[in-house]
Every structure is written in structure tokens, then in C-alpha cells.
Short mmCIF file of the C-alpha atoms (twelve columns), coordinates in Angstrom:
data_MODEL
# 
_entry.id   MODEL 
# 
loop_
_atom_site.group_PDB 
_atom_site.id 
_atom_site.type_symbol 
_atom_site.label_atom_id 
_atom_site.label_alt_id 
_atom_site.label_comp_id 
_atom_site.label_asym_id 
_atom_site.label_seq_id 
_atom_site.Cartn_x 
_atom_site.Cartn_y 
_atom_site.Cartn_z 
_atom_site.pdbx_PDB_model_num 
ATOM 1   C CA . UNK A 1   74.012 129.587 111.528 1 
ATOM 2   C CA . UNK A 2   72.110 132.582 112.095 1 
ATOM 3   C CA . UNK A 3   75.059 135.120 111.565 1 
ATOM 4   C CA . UNK A 4   75.701 133.166 108.184 1 
ATOM 5   C CA . UNK A 5   72.228 132.967 107.182 1 
ATOM 6   C CA . UNK A 6   71.030 136.632 107.644 1 
ATOM 7   C CA . UNK A 7   73.382 138.203 105.011 1 
ATOM 8   C CA . UNK A 8   71.937 135.669 102.408 1 
ATOM 9   C CA . UNK A 9   68.256 136.683 103.420 1 
ATOM 10  C CA . UNK A 10  69.040 140.314 103.138 1 
ATOM 11  C CA . UNK A 11  70.553 139.908 99.827  1 
ATOM 12  C CA . UNK A 12  67.737 137.833 98.574  1 
ATOM 13  C CA . UNK A 13  65.208 140.574 99.761  1 
ATOM 14  C CA . UNK A 14  67.424 143.210 97.666  1 
ATOM 15  C CA . UNK A 15  67.398 140.881 94.643  1 
ATOM 16  C CA . UNK A 16  63.558 140.212 94.889  1 
ATOM 17  C CA . UNK A 17  62.692 143.935 95.257  1 
ATOM 18  C CA . UNK A 18  64.936 144.664 92.382  1 
ATOM 19  C CA . UNK A 19  63.191 142.135 90.154  1 
ATOM 20  C CA . UNK A 20  59.572 143.643 90.869  1 
ATOM 21  C CA . UNK A 21  57.823 144.879 87.715  1 
ATOM 22  C CA . UNK A 22  57.959 148.374 86.905  1 
ATOM 23  C CA . UNK A 23  61.085 149.211 88.887  1 
ATOM 24  C CA . UNK A 24  64.067 150.553 87.213  1 
ATOM 25  C CA . UNK A 25  66.698 150.265 90.011  1 
ATOM 26  C CA . UNK A 26  69.792 149.018 88.425  1 
ATOM 27  C CA . UNK A 27  72.587 150.077 90.396  1 
ATOM 28  C CA . UNK A 28  73.405 148.513 93.776  1 
ATOM 29  C CA . UNK A 29  73.011 151.680 95.941  1 
ATOM 30  C CA . UNK A 30  69.662 152.241 94.378  1 
ATOM 31  C CA . UNK A 31  68.581 148.736 94.938  1 
ATOM 32  C CA . UNK A 32  69.475 148.967 98.694  1 
ATOM 33  C CA . UNK A 33  67.685 152.230 99.065  1 
ATOM 34  C CA . UNK A 34  64.678 150.690 97.449  1 
ATOM 35  C CA . UNK A 35  64.763 147.567 99.546  1 
ATOM 36  C CA . UNK A 36  65.065 149.575 102.784 1 
ATOM 37  C CA . UNK A 37  62.007 151.678 101.848 1 
ATOM 38  C CA . UNK A 38  59.870 148.583 100.936 1 
ATOM 39  C CA . UNK A 39  61.037 146.972 104.243 1 
ATOM 40  C CA . UNK A 40  60.179 150.187 106.284 1 
ATOM 41  C CA . UNK A 41  56.639 150.157 104.643 1 
ATOM 42  C CA . UNK A 42  56.127 146.727 105.326 1 
ATOM 43  C CA . UNK A 43  57.140 146.930 108.924 1 
ATOM 44  C CA . UNK A 44  54.967 150.003 109.595 1 
ATOM 45  C CA . UNK A 45  51.944 148.060 108.587 1 
ATOM 46  C CA . UNK A 46  52.893 144.588 109.875 1 
ATOM 47  C CA . UNK A 47  51.360 143.270 113.094 1 
ATOM 48  C CA . UNK A 48  54.105 141.887 115.394 1 
ATOM 49  C CA . UNK A 49  52.307 142.550 118.594 1 
ATOM 50  C CA . UNK A 50  49.538 139.907 118.473 1 
ATOM 51  C CA . UNK A 51  50.914 136.942 120.504 1 
ATOM 52  C CA . UNK A 52  51.624 133.584 118.713 1 
ATOM 53  C CA . UNK A 53  48.863 131.116 119.409 1 
ATOM 54  C CA . UNK A 54  50.412 127.981 120.236 1 
ATOM 55  C CA . UNK A 55  47.400 125.731 120.902 1 
ATOM 56  C CA . UNK A 56  48.078 123.540 117.915 1 
ATOM 57  C CA . UNK A 57  46.501 120.155 117.704 1 
ATOM 58  C CA . UNK A 58  48.170 119.042 114.365 1 
ATOM 59  C CA . UNK A 59  52.173 118.863 114.270 1 
ATOM 60  C CA . UNK A 60  53.042 117.983 110.519 1 
ATOM 61  C CA . UNK A 61  56.803 117.636 111.402 1 
ATOM 62  C CA . UNK A 62  56.278 115.915 114.606 1 
ATOM 63  C CA . UNK A 63  56.153 116.972 118.285 1 
ATOM 64  C CA . UNK A 64  60.212 117.281 118.443 1 
ATOM 65  C CA . UNK A 65  61.598 120.617 117.195 1 
ATOM 66  C CA . UNK A 66  64.019 120.622 114.267 1 
ATOM 67  C CA . UNK A 67  67.765 121.189 114.982 1 
ATOM 68  C CA . UNK A 68  68.601 122.914 111.731 1 
ATOM 69  C CA . UNK A 69  72.040 121.890 110.288 1 
ATOM 70  C CA . UNK A 70  71.469 122.973 106.806 1 
ATOM 71  C CA . UNK A 71  69.691 125.853 105.135 1 
ATOM 72  C CA . UNK A 72  69.358 126.405 101.449 1 
ATOM 73  C CA . UNK A 73  67.807 129.568 99.629  1 
ATOM 74  C CA . UNK A 74  66.393 129.664 96.231  1 
ATOM 75  C CA . UNK A 75  64.965 132.596 94.575  1 
ATOM 76  C CA . UNK A 76  61.836 131.347 92.542  1 
ATOM 77  C CA . UNK A 77  61.127 132.425 89.047  1 
ATOM 78  C CA . UNK A 78  57.820 133.398 90.224  1 
ATOM 79  C CA . UNK A 79  59.201 136.081 92.454  1 
ATOM 80  C CA . UNK A 80  59.410 134.396 95.875  1 
ATOM 81  C CA . UNK A 81  61.973 133.046 97.934  1 
ATOM 82  C CA . UNK A 82  62.137 129.312 98.993  1 
ATOM 83  C CA . UNK A 83  63.944 128.584 102.142 1 
ATOM 84  C CA . UNK A 84  64.525 124.986 102.990 1 
ATOM 85  C CA . UNK A 85  65.539 124.095 106.680 1 
ATOM 86  C CA . UNK A 86  66.992 120.679 107.034 1 
ATOM 87  C CA . UNK A 87  67.722 118.588 110.234 1 
ATOM 88  C CA . UNK A 88  70.438 116.057 109.408 1 
ATOM 89  C CA . UNK A 89  71.409 115.634 113.115 1 
ATOM 90  C CA . UNK A 90  70.194 112.103 112.976 1 
ATOM 91  C CA . UNK A 91  71.363 110.388 109.699 1 
ATOM 92  C CA . UNK A 92  68.563 107.629 109.674 1 
ATOM 93  C CA . UNK A 93  65.814 110.138 109.892 1 
ATOM 94  C CA . UNK A 94  66.734 113.558 108.168 1 
ATOM 95  C CA . UNK A 95  63.576 116.103 108.263 1 
ATOM 96  C CA . UNK A 96  63.128 119.161 106.345 1 
ATOM 97  C CA . UNK A 97  60.798 122.035 106.291 1 
ATOM 98  C CA . UNK A 98  60.153 124.414 103.474 1 
ATOM 99  C CA . UNK A 99  59.056 128.070 103.418 1 
ATOM 100 C CA . UNK A 100 57.907 129.800 100.276 1 
ATOM 101 C CA . UNK A 101 57.842 133.572 100.960 1 
ATOM 102 C CA . UNK A 102 56.931 136.447 99.041  1 
ATOM 103 C CA . UNK A 103 59.261 139.561 99.373  1 
ATOM 104 C CA . UNK A 104 57.147 141.223 102.010 1 
ATOM 105 C CA . UNK A 105 57.390 138.005 104.237 1 
ATOM 106 C CA . UNK A 106 61.248 137.913 103.730 1 
ATOM 107 C CA . UNK A 107 61.434 141.366 105.399 1 
ATOM 108 C CA . UNK A 108 59.236 140.168 108.291 1 
ATOM 109 C CA . UNK A 109 61.301 136.933 108.722 1 
ATOM 110 C CA . UNK A 110 64.470 139.059 108.652 1 
ATOM 111 C CA . UNK A 111 62.880 141.531 111.287 1 
ATOM 112 C CA . UNK A 112 61.904 138.766 113.610 1 
ATOM 113 C CA . UNK A 113 65.381 137.025 113.388 1 
ATOM 114 C CA . UNK A 114 67.162 140.314 114.297 1 
ATOM 115 C CA . UNK A 115 64.691 140.763 117.126 1 
ATOM 116 C CA . UNK A 116 65.220 137.392 118.587 1 
ATOM 117 C CA . UNK A 117 68.988 137.639 118.243 1 
ATOM 118 C CA . UNK A 118 69.015 141.046 120.032 1 
ATOM 119 C CA . UNK A 119 66.813 139.597 122.900 1 
ATOM 120 C CA . UNK A 120 69.096 136.521 123.097 1 
ATOM 121 C CA . UNK A 121 72.229 138.931 123.058 1 
ATOM 122 C CA . UNK A 122 73.944 136.989 120.217 1 
ATOM 123 C CA . UNK A 123 75.087 140.250 118.860 1 
ATOM 124 C CA . UNK A 124 74.523 141.854 115.438 1 
ATOM 125 C CA . UNK A 125 73.189 139.738 112.727 1 
ATOM 126 C CA . UNK A 126 73.271 141.937 109.880 1 
ATOM 127 C CA . UNK A 127 72.733 145.570 109.114 1 
ATOM 128 C CA . UNK A 128 69.500 147.019 108.539 1 
ATOM 129 C CA . UNK A 129 70.949 149.970 106.760 1 
ATOM 130 C CA . UNK A 130 73.506 148.437 104.480 1 
ATOM 131 C CA . UNK A 131 73.293 145.230 102.860 1 
ATOM 132 C CA . UNK A 132 76.547 143.720 101.297 1 
ATOM 133 C CA . UNK A 133 77.101 141.266 98.551  1 
ATOM 134 C CA . UNK A 134 80.224 139.660 100.124 1 
ATOM 135 C CA . UNK A 135 80.425 136.081 100.201 1 
ATOM 136 C CA . UNK A 136 81.258 134.093 103.572 1 
ATOM 137 C CA . UNK A 137 84.142 131.677 102.886 1 
ATOM 138 C CA . UNK A 138 83.358 128.270 103.573 1 
ATOM 139 C CA . UNK A 139 84.898 126.529 106.618 1 
ATOM 140 C CA . UNK A 140 87.973 124.491 106.348 1 
ATOM 141 C CA . UNK A 141 86.379 121.617 108.096 1 
ATOM 142 C CA . UNK A 142 82.810 120.486 107.944 1 
ATOM 143 C CA . UNK A 143 80.800 121.913 111.099 1 
ATOM 144 C CA . UNK A 144 80.149 119.545 113.929 1 
ATOM 145 C CA . UNK A 145 76.989 119.494 115.798 1 
ATOM 146 C CA . UNK A 146 76.514 118.569 119.528 1 
ATOM 147 C CA . UNK A 147 73.378 118.027 121.483 1 
# 
């Protein structure tokens, strides 16, 4: 799922950066360069060192984690990215979580996913220097999920 999701997240960041007011990046190489510069600027000032505080007392989606089976990305007219994660592993109780992210948070999310994949030794999940617009062919069979 991550290997298929990352190129879409990265391409969304390129499109969001290119749509920023006052920018005149019309060709793909310039858009990619602009996205890399904006990503690097965000990462320089982002705080990834503060540990996550996991002392939550309220769990809006329940105590059980989501097993993400589907993800949908939509670029909003307002300039943000909506990511909808769905858990359809139990057909009688489908659950979902929506994230509404501005472009800077899309860069942060992509960075965190790359870091996690590296630590989990899942292999490369997308280039940080070259973003492509290639589409992944859909599988011939629907995916199967096992617990």
C-alpha cells in the first residue's frame, strides 16, 4: 500500500506547489525543482525531534487501529489535499479517517513515511529528488487482506 501511495502523495505535493499564487512554474522540471526547494525549506524548520505524546484519553475512531485497505487522495479547490484512509476489512463495520492537509504538511507526511519505511527496511518508497507522473497499472485481481 505504501509503495503505491507515495508516488501519488509526491505528485499531489508537486501539483499543490505549482498551484500556489504568484508562482510561474509551468513546465514539469521547474515544478519538480520548486517542490524540492519548498520541501527542503519546510523540513529545515519542522520539529521531528519532539516525541509523540501518546497519553490520549479520547479515541474518536475507537481503541482498535485501522487496517487501511483503501486510500483516496483529492486535491481540494482551496489548495489542500484530502486523504481518506478506509478500513474495509470488516464489511459490517467499515471505518475511515480523513486528513485535510496543506502542502507543507503533505511534505511532512511524505518525509515521515519515508523515514518509517527506511527504519522498517521495506525498501525505497519514492525518490526525494525526482517525482514522476507515471501511473501504476491496476492489479489484475482485487487485493486480498489477511490478518
